C-alpha positions as CSV (number, residue, x, y, z in Angstrom):
1,M,-14.6,32.1,14.3
2,I,-17.6,31.3,16.2
3,F,-19.0,27.9,15.5
4,E,-22.6,27.7,16.0
5,E,-25.0,24.7,17.0
6,Q,-26.1,23.2,13.9
7,S,-29.7,22.2,14.5
8,E,-31.1,23.8,11.4
9,I,-28.3,22.3,9.3
10,R,-29.3,19.0,10.8
11,K,-33.0,19.7,9.6
12,I,-31.9,20.4,6.1
13,L,-29.7,17.1,5.8
14,A,-32.2,15.1,7.6
15,G,-33.6,13.7,4.4
16,T,-30.1,12.9,2.8
17,K,-29.4,9.2,3.4
18,L,-26.0,7.4,3.4
19,P,-25.6,4.1,1.3
20,K,-24.6,0.7,2.5
21,F,-20.8,0.0,2.4
22,A,-18.8,-3.2,2.1
23,M,-15.4,-3.8,3.2
24,V,-13.1,-4.4,0.0
25,R,-9.6,-5.6,0.0
26,Q,-7.3,-4.3,-2.9
27,I,-4.8,-6.9,-3.7
28,F,-1.1,-5.9,-4.0
29,P,2.0,-7.4,-4.1
30,D,3.9,-7.7,-0.9
31,D,7.5,-8.1,-1.2
32,A,8.6,-6.5,2.2
33,I,12.1,-7.0,3.2
34,P,12.0,-9.7,6.0
35,D,15.0,-8.5,7.8
36,V,15.9,-5.0,7.2
37,A,18.8,-4.7,9.7
38,A,20.5,-7.7,8.0
39,Y,19.4,-6.3,4.5
40,L,21.1,-2.8,5.3
41,N,24.1,-4.3,7.0
42,E,25.0,-6.4,3.9
43,K,25.1,-3.2,1.8
44,L,27.0,-1.4,4.3
45,A,29.7,-3.9,4.4
46,D,30.7,-2.9,0.9
47,P,34.6,-1.7,1.2
48,E,33.8,1.2,-0.9
49,I,31.1,2.2,1.7
50,S,32.6,1.2,4.9
51,G,36.0,2.9,4.0
52,R,34.4,5.9,3.9
53,I,34.0,6.3,7.9
54,K,37.3,7.0,9.6
55,P,38.0,6.7,13.4
56,G,37.3,9.9,15.1
57,M,35.0,11.2,12.6
58,T,31.7,13.1,13.7
59,V,28.9,11.8,11.5
60,A,25.9,13.5,11.0
61,M,22.7,11.4,9.7
62,T,19.5,13.0,8.5
63,G,15.8,12.5,10.2
64,S,12.9,13.2,8.1
65,S,9.5,14.6,9.1
66,R,7.7,11.9,7.5
67,E,6.7,8.5,9.4
68,I,8.8,6.0,7.2
69,A,8.7,2.3,7.6
70,N,11.5,1.0,9.7
71,M,13.2,4.4,10.1
72,P,14.1,4.0,13.7
73,L,15.6,0.7,13.1
74,I,17.6,2.1,10.0
75,L,19.0,5.0,11.9
76,R,19.8,2.6,14.9
77,E,21.8,0.1,12.5
78,L,23.7,3.1,10.9
79,A,24.6,4.3,14.2
80,R,26.1,1.1,15.2
81,F,27.8,1.0,11.7
82,V,29.4,4.5,12.5
83,K,30.3,3.5,16.1
84,A,31.9,0.2,14.9
85,H,34.2,2.1,12.7
86,G,35.5,4.3,15.5
87,A,33.4,7.5,14.6
88,K,30.6,9.4,16.6
89,P,27.3,9.4,15.1
90,Y,24.2,12.0,15.6
91,I,21.0,12.5,14.0
92,V,20.0,16.0,12.7
93,P,16.2,16.7,11.9
94,A,16.2,17.4,8.2
95,M,12.8,18.7,7.3
96,G,12.7,22.4,6.3
97,S,10.2,24.3,8.2
98,H,8.3,21.5,9.8
99,G,7.6,20.9,13.5
100,G,6.7,24.7,13.6
101,A,10.3,25.6,12.5
102,T,11.5,25.4,15.9
103,D,14.2,23.0,17.3
104,E,11.9,21.7,20.0
105,G,9.2,21.0,17.5
106,Q,11.6,19.1,15.1
107,R,12.9,17.1,18.0
108,E,9.5,16.3,18.9
109,L,8.2,15.3,15.4
110,L,11.2,12.8,15.4
111,E,10.4,11.4,18.8
112,G,7.0,10.9,17.7
113,Y,7.8,8.5,15.0
114,G,10.0,6.5,17.3
115,I,13.4,8.1,16.5
116,T,14.7,8.9,20.0
117,E,18.1,8.8,21.4
118,E,17.5,5.7,23.3
119,A,15.9,3.8,20.1
120,C,18.6,4.9,17.7
121,E,21.4,4.8,20.2
122,C,23.1,8.1,19.3
123,P,22.2,11.8,20.3
124,I,19.9,14.2,18.4
125,F,21.2,17.6,17.6
126,S,18.1,20.0,16.7
127,S,18.8,23.6,15.9
128,M,17.4,25.9,13.3
129,E,20.7,27.4,12.7
130,T,22.1,27.4,9.4
131,V,25.3,28.2,7.4
132,R,25.3,29.9,4.0
133,V,26.9,27.6,1.7
134,G,26.3,29.5,-1.6
135,E,23.7,31.0,-3.8
136,V,21.6,30.0,-6.9
137,D,20.3,32.8,-9.2
138,G,21.1,35.1,-6.2
139,D,19.0,33.2,-3.8
140,E,21.2,31.9,-0.7
141,V,21.5,28.4,-0.2
142,R,21.6,27.3,3.4
143,M,22.7,24.2,5.5
144,D,21.9,22.9,9.1
145,K,24.9,24.0,11.2
146,F,25.4,20.7,12.8
147,A,25.4,18.8,9.5
148,H,27.6,21.5,8.2
149,D,30.3,21.2,10.9
150,A,30.3,17.2,10.8
151,D,33.3,15.5,9.3
152,A,30.8,13.4,7.2
153,I,27.1,13.1,6.3
154,I,24.9,10.0,5.7
155,L,21.8,11.2,3.9
156,V,18.8,9.0,5.1
157,G,15.7,9.6,3.1
158,R,13.0,7.7,1.6
159,I,12.4,8.1,-2.4
160,K,8.9,8.9,-3.4
161,A,6.8,11.1,-5.6
162,H,6.3,14.6,-4.6
163,T,2.7,16.1,-3.9
164,A,3.1,19.4,-5.7
165,F,5.4,19.2,-8.7
166,R,6.9,16.7,-11.1
167,G,10.7,16.3,-12.1
168,P,13.6,13.8,-12.2
169,Y,14.2,14.4,-8.6
170,E,11.2,14.8,-6.2
171,S,11.1,13.4,-2.6
172,G,14.5,11.9,-2.0
173,M,18.2,12.5,-1.5
174,A,18.2,15.8,-3.6
175,K,15.2,17.1,-1.7
176,M,16.9,16.2,1.7
177,M,19.9,18.2,0.8
178,A,18.0,21.3,-0.6
179,I,15.0,21.5,1.6
180,G,15.7,19.2,4.6
181,L,19.1,20.4,5.5
182,G,18.3,23.8,4.5
183,K,16.0,24.3,7.5
184,R,13.5,27.1,7.5
185,E,15.9,29.6,6.0
186,G,17.1,27.3,3.0
187,A,13.6,26.1,2.3
188,D,12.1,29.5,2.2
189,S,14.9,30.7,-0.2
190,L,14.2,27.7,-2.3
191,H,10.4,28.1,-2.3
192,K,10.4,31.7,-3.3
193,L,9.5,31.2,-6.8
194,G,6.8,28.5,-6.2
195,F,6.5,25.2,-7.3
196,S,6.5,26.0,-11.0
197,K,10.4,26.2,-10.9
198,M,11.0,23.7,-8.0
199,G,11.8,20.8,-10.6
200,E,14.4,22.9,-12.0
201,R,15.6,24.7,-8.9
202,M,15.7,22.0,-6.3
203,P,18.7,19.8,-7.8
204,R,20.7,23.1,-8.3
205,F,20.2,23.9,-4.6
206,A,21.0,20.4,-3.6
207,K,24.3,20.5,-5.8
208,V,25.5,23.6,-3.8
209,V,24.8,21.6,-0.6
210,F,26.5,18.6,-1.9
211,D,29.4,20.4,-3.3
212,N,30.1,22.4,0.1
213,S,29.7,19.2,2.7
214,N,31.3,15.9,2.8
215,I,28.3,13.7,2.1
216,V,29.8,10.0,2.0
217,F,27.0,8.1,1.0
218,G,23.1,7.9,1.0
219,V,20.6,5.5,2.5
220,A,17.3,5.5,0.4
221,P,14.4,3.3,1.5
222,I,11.6,2.7,-0.9
223,E,8.0,1.5,0.4
224,N,5.5,-0.7,-1.5
225,E,1.9,-0.5,-1.8
226,H,1.2,-1.6,1.9
227,D,3.6,0.7,3.4
228,H,6.2,-1.8,3.8
229,T,10.0,-1.3,2.9
230,C,10.5,-3.1,-0.1
231,R,14.0,-1.9,-1.3
232,I,16.9,-0.1,0.3
233,E,19.7,1.3,-1.6
234,V,23.1,2.6,-0.1
235,L,24.4,5.0,-2.8
236,K,27.9,6.2,-2.9
237,R,28.3,10.1,-2.9
238,E,29.4,10.0,-6.6
239,E,26.2,8.0,-7.7
240,I,23.5,10.0,-5.8
241,F,22.6,12.3,-8.6
242,D,23.0,9.8,-11.4
243,K,20.9,6.9,-9.5
244,E,18.0,8.8,-7.9
245,P,16.0,9.3,-10.9
246,D,15.7,5.8,-11.8
247,L,14.7,5.1,-8.3
248,L,12.2,7.5,-8.3
249,K,10.7,5.9,-11.1
250,Y,10.6,2.5,-9.4
251,A,9.1,4.3,-6.2
252,K,6.1,5.7,-8.2
253,S,5.6,2.2,-9.7
254,R,5.1,1.0,-6.1
255,M,2.9,3.7,-4.7
256,P,-0.4,2.7,-2.8
257,R,-3.5,3.6,-4.9
258,I,-7.0,3.6,-5.1
259,I,-7.7,1.0,-7.7
260,L,-11.2,2.4,-8.9
261,P,-10.6,5.4,-11.2
262,E,-13.2,7.8,-9.8
263,T,-15.9,8.1,-7.2
264,D,-18.5,10.9,-6.1
265,V,-17.6,11.2,-2.4
266,L,-13.9,10.3,-0.9
267,I,-13.9,10.1,2.9
268,V,-10.6,10.2,4.8
269,R,-10.6,9.2,8.0
270,E,-7.4,11.0,9.3
271,I,-5.0,13.2,7.7
272,G,-1.5,14.3,9.1
273,K,2.2,15.2,8.2
274,N,3.2,11.6,9.4
275,F,1.1,10.3,6.3
276,S,2.2,13.0,3.9
277,G,3.5,16.5,3.4
278,S,0.1,17.4,2.1
279,G,-1.5,15.7,4.9
280,M,-3.4,13.4,2.8
281,D,-1.3,12.3,-0.2
282,P,-2.8,13.8,-3.5
283,N,-1.1,11.2,-5.5
284,V,-3.9,9.0,-4.0
285,T,-6.6,11.4,-3.4
286,G,-6.2,13.7,-6.5
287,T,-6.3,16.8,-4.1
288,F,-3.5,18.6,-5.4
289,A,-2.8,22.2,-4.2
290,T,-1.0,23.4,-7.3
291,P,-1.3,22.8,-10.8
292,Y,2.1,21.2,-11.3
293,A,1.3,17.8,-10.5
294,D,-1.4,15.5,-11.3
295,G,-2.9,11.9,-10.7
296,G,-5.2,10.2,-7.9
297,I,-8.7,9.3,-8.1
298,K,-11.3,11.6,-9.7
299,K,-14.0,12.6,-7.3
300,E,-16.6,15.6,-6.8
301,R,-16.2,15.8,-3.0
302,V,-13.7,15.0,-0.2
303,V,-14.6,14.9,3.4
304,V,-11.9,14.7,6.2
305,L,-12.7,13.3,9.7
306,D,-9.8,13.7,11.9
307,L,-6.3,14.9,12.3
308,S,-3.7,12.2,13.5
309,E,-2.1,12.5,16.9
310,E,1.4,12.4,15.3
311,T,0.8,15.6,13.2
312,H,0.8,17.9,16.4
313,G,-2.1,20.0,15.4
314,N,-0.6,20.8,11.8
315,Y,-3.5,20.7,9.7
316,L,-1.8,20.9,6.2
317,G,-4.1,19.5,3.9
318,L,-7.7,20.4,5.4
319,G,-7.9,22.9,2.7
320,N,-8.0,20.2,0.2
321,A,-11.3,19.0,1.7
322,D,-14.7,20.2,0.8
323,M,-16.1,19.3,4.4
324,C,-14.5,18.2,7.6
325,S,-15.8,17.3,10.9
326,Y,-15.7,19.7,14.0
327,R,-13.4,17.2,15.6
328,A,-10.7,17.6,13.0
329,F,-11.2,21.3,13.1
330,S,-10.8,21.6,16.9
331,K,-7.5,19.9,16.6
332,A,-5.9,22.1,14.2
333,R,-3.2,24.4,15.3
334,T,-2.0,27.5,13.1
335,N,1.4,28.1,13.7
336,G,3.1,24.7,12.6
337,C,0.7,24.8,9.5
338,Y,1.3,28.7,8.7
339,A,5.3,28.2,9.1
340,N,4.9,25.5,6.3
341,M,2.5,27.7,4.1
342,L,4.6,30.7,4.4
343,T,7.8,28.6,3.4
344,S,6.0,26.8,0.7
345,T,4.1,29.6,-0.7
346,V,1.2,27.5,-1.3
347,L,-2.2,28.9,0.4
348,R,-4.9,26.4,-0.5
349,V,-3.7,23.6,1.9
350,G,-4.3,25.7,5.0
351,K,-7.9,26.8,4.2
352,I,-10.9,25.9,6.2
353,P,-13.4,23.8,4.5
354,M,-17.1,23.6,5.5
355,I,-17.0,22.3,9.2
356,L,-19.9,20.0,10.2
357,E,-20.6,19.2,13.9
358,D,-20.0,15.3,13.6
359,D,-19.0,12.6,10.9
360,E,-22.3,11.5,10.0
361,L,-23.4,15.3,9.2
362,A,-20.3,15.9,7.2
363,L,-21.2,12.9,5.0
364,R,-24.6,13.8,4.5
365,A,-23.7,17.4,3.3
366,A,-21.3,15.7,0.8
367,V,-23.9,13.6,-0.6
368,K,-26.6,16.6,-0.4
369,M,-24.0,18.8,-2.4
370,L,-23.3,16.3,-5.3
371,T,-24.1,18.1,-8.5
372,D,-22.7,15.6,-11.0
373,G,-23.4,12.3,-8.9
374,D,-26.7,10.4,-8.1
375,R,-27.5,11.4,-4.7
376,E,-29.8,8.6,-4.2
377,H,-27.2,6.0,-5.2
378,P,-23.9,7.9,-4.5
379,R,-20.6,6.4,-5.2
380,M,-18.6,6.7,-2.1
381,I,-15.2,5.4,-0.9
382,Y,-13.6,5.6,2.7
383,L,-10.2,5.3,3.5
384,K,-8.3,5.1,6.9
385,N,-5.5,7.2,5.7
386,T,-3.5,7.5,2.5
387,L,-1.1,5.1,3.5
388,S,-3.3,2.2,4.6
389,L,-5.1,1.3,1.3
390,E,-5.3,-2.3,1.4
391,N,-8.7,-2.4,3.0
392,I,-11.2,0.3,2.0
393,L,-15.0,0.8,2.2
394,V,-16.9,1.1,-0.9
395,S,-20.7,1.8,-1.3
396,E,-23.1,-0.3,-3.1
397,A,-23.3,1.8,-6.1
398,Q,-19.5,0.8,-7.1
399,L,-19.8,-2.8,-6.1
400,D,-20.1,-3.9,-9.6
401,E,-17.0,-2.3,-10.6
402,V,-15.2,-4.1,-7.7
403,R,-16.3,-7.4,-8.9
404,Q,-15.2,-6.8,-12.3
405,H,-11.6,-5.9,-11.4
406,P,-9.2,-8.9,-10.7
407,D,-7.3,-7.0,-8.0
408,M,-10.2,-6.3,-5.7
409,E,-12.2,-8.8,-3.5
410,I,-15.2,-8.0,-1.4
411,L,-14.9,-9.4,1.9
412,E,-18.3,-8.8,3.5
413,E,-21.9,-8.0,2.7
414,P,-23.0,-4.3,2.2
415,R,-23.9,-2.9,5.5
416,Y,-24.6,0.7,6.8
417,L,-21.8,2.5,8.6
418,N,-21.6,2.5,12.2
419,F,-21.7,5.8,14.3
420,D,-21.7,6.4,18.0
421,E,-24.4,8.4,19.7
422,K,-22.4,11.7,19.0
423,G,-22.4,11.0,15.3
424,N,-18.8,9.8,15.2
425,L,-18.0,7.2,12.7
426,L,-16.7,4.2,14.5
427,D,-15.3,2.1,11.1
428,F,-11.5,2.6,11.0
429,A,-11.4,4.5,14.3
């Protein structure tokens, strides 16, 4: 693709004005666990948990491809717990095809989240090699070889709503077994029938992994609306499948969200795999790539301005935007994104939206292309990312709605957005 200079586009959009915005605080309860290490160790002290780690064991612990609150600390405390019982812990990246489906890429993802050997006080064994452990409907189930060869496995994974399907098991322990530990080959086998079958197939794949490995217990953190750890459950092996569905219901009740039900233009400062498997969480933005999940805010146009550093060029989710800045497009790298797409069978997430030279031009294009909204007084909401939702910017046209909501508070007088000399937005930069 040749990206052309956009002086003529700029002339077309010159008459499209942007409104004033005000900073708005969304009021959510914050019941973060004050001392995560102490909280976790109290649960690990249960004899029915601690008695499952025996001297001399090798113990694999799973590391996720998402940036999860307190995860380096959780893995460090688990490593210390395992070593205190005379066993040998190590971390395996459990992330399907993420990280470009390479062992180096998956290690790099973990390290980008602070999950390093130094921080977690144990080795990281990263490999894409898998072992066949069974099949479901003729489709093979595979498992990370380092985890398969361990004497014991501690599943570590956040429980959260999935971004592409609905079921009693979504993102959590079952997904960690079926997809995370399946690496690229296992994830590819599970996804081959698409997301319409995922809610039924994923727990069956997980059960095959479960039955063919020594998973001794699971550690399931849950985050609140502020992206803080508010709950950690330590599930005995025999409790995992029974208790995960209720934990998922609780996790869904604590998801961050945009309180206003609709807008005309939704602006997202940055997207990335550290925020969501879909780059920007469609449970927040309503930008679902499949018809098998729904929710989030209603809107006519979506603008994405940048990719996070932590996503390493994986631009998954950019295809769910209508416009993006050239800055975001220029950081996009195909291999990691395409590896995910080839595995998931979902194409829309990696398509290319309309590309504008700078942030200001992208916002003007979104307003110009409204067909249902009022172009002269557009309703617009601007987010830093889909995990940082306490403070958002809301345009003047929606401030009356904000004033009427008990869980929203206007923090400043309306003002115009701040752009630098290159047209890049400075707010939330």
